[in-house]
C-alpha positions as CSV (number, residue, x, y, z in Angstrom):
1,M,-67.5,-9.1,2.8
2,T,-68.8,-11.8,1.8
3,M,-71.0,-12.4,-1.9
4,I,-73.8,-13.1,0.2
5,T,-73.4,-9.7,2.5
6,M,-72.4,-7.7,-0.7
7,A,-75.7,-9.1,-2.4
8,R,-78.0,-8.0,0.6
9,L,-76.7,-4.6,0.7
10,I,-77.0,-4.0,-3.1
11,S,-80.5,-5.2,-2.9
12,E,-81.5,-3.1,0.2
13,W,-79.7,-0.2,-1.7
14,T,-82.2,-0.9,-4.6
15,W,-84.7,-0.8,-2.5
16,L,-84.2,2.3,-1.4
17,R,-83.4,4.0,-4.1
18,E,-86.9,2.7,-5.6
19,Q,-88.5,4.1,-2.5
20,I,-87.1,7.2,-2.7
21,A,-87.8,7.7,-6.2
22,E,-91.6,6.7,-5.8
23,T,-91.8,9.2,-3.1
24,E,-90.6,12.3,-5.5
25,R,-93.2,10.7,-7.8
26,A,-95.9,11.1,-5.9
27,G,-94.9,14.6,-4.8
28,H,-95.1,15.5,-8.4
29,P,-98.6,14.7,-10.1
30,D,-98.6,14.8,-13.4
31,I,-99.9,18.3,-15.3
32,T,-102.3,18.4,-17.7
33,D,-101.9,22.3,-19.8
34,R,-104.7,23.9,-21.2
35,F,-104.4,22.1,-24.3
36,G,-105.0,18.6,-22.6
37,R,-101.3,17.6,-23.0
38,V,-100.4,15.9,-20.2
39,W,-97.0,16.5,-18.6
40,A,-94.9,13.9,-16.5
41,W,-92.4,15.1,-13.9
42,R,-88.7,13.9,-14.6
43,S,-86.5,15.7,-12.2
44,G,-86.2,19.1,-10.3
45,D,-89.4,21.2,-11.9
46,F,-89.0,19.5,-15.3
47,Y,-92.0,18.2,-16.5
48,A,-91.5,16.2,-20.2
49,H,-94.5,15.7,-22.7
50,D,-93.7,13.2,-25.7
51,D,-90.6,12.5,-24.8
52,A,-89.5,15.2,-26.6
53,L,-90.8,18.1,-24.9
54,C,-89.1,19.1,-21.6
55,F,-90.1,22.7,-19.7
56,P,-90.2,23.6,-16.0
57,R,-93.7,24.0,-14.4
58,E,-93.8,27.5,-14.0
59,W,-93.7,27.6,-17.9
60,I,-96.4,25.0,-18.2
61,T,-99.0,26.3,-15.8
62,S,-98.5,30.0,-16.2
63,T,-101.5,32.0,-17.8
64,E,-98.9,35.4,-18.2
65,H,-96.7,33.2,-20.7
66,P,-97.6,30.1,-21.6
67,I,-96.2,27.7,-23.6
68,N,-97.9,27.0,-27.2
69,L,-98.2,24.3,-29.4
70,P,-95.1,23.3,-31.4
71,S,-94.3,24.6,-34.8
72,P,-95.2,23.0,-38.1
73,A,-91.5,23.7,-39.1
74,L,-91.0,20.4,-36.6
75,A,-93.0,17.9,-39.2
76,D,-90.1,17.0,-41.0
77,N,-87.6,16.9,-37.8
78,P,-87.4,12.7,-37.0
79,N,-86.3,13.6,-33.5
80,Y,-89.6,14.8,-32.8
81,H,-92.5,12.1,-32.4
82,L,-95.3,14.4,-31.2
83,C,-99.1,13.8,-30.2
84,E,-102.2,14.4,-32.1
85,I,-102.7,17.3,-29.7
86,C,-99.3,19.0,-30.2
87,T,-100.1,18.5,-34.0
88,Q,-103.3,19.6,-34.5
89,N,-103.1,22.7,-36.3
90,W,-100.3,21.2,-38.5
91,P,-100.9,21.1,-42.2
92,E,-101.8,17.2,-43.4
93,Q,-98.6,15.7,-45.3
94,G,-98.7,16.5,-49.0
95,E,-100.6,19.8,-48.6
């Protein structure tokens, strides 16, 4: 196989993967929960918010067992960079 043929195959493969990913994303629109947070599809049945929280669609949309806002106990955790909606009930720093 020549380098040109290999490059063409890789290019076609990359294009096909992009098309498949685009089709999957179109089939999984964003979800806005009862707090106004937007959840973006990641994979399977999982949606993410703030690049820190990830839950199954059913948990986000459930009216019987909805997920709540994150606990203020996470305020000092440097791994979480949560939005204003998620931190709206947290005490101000220094209180």
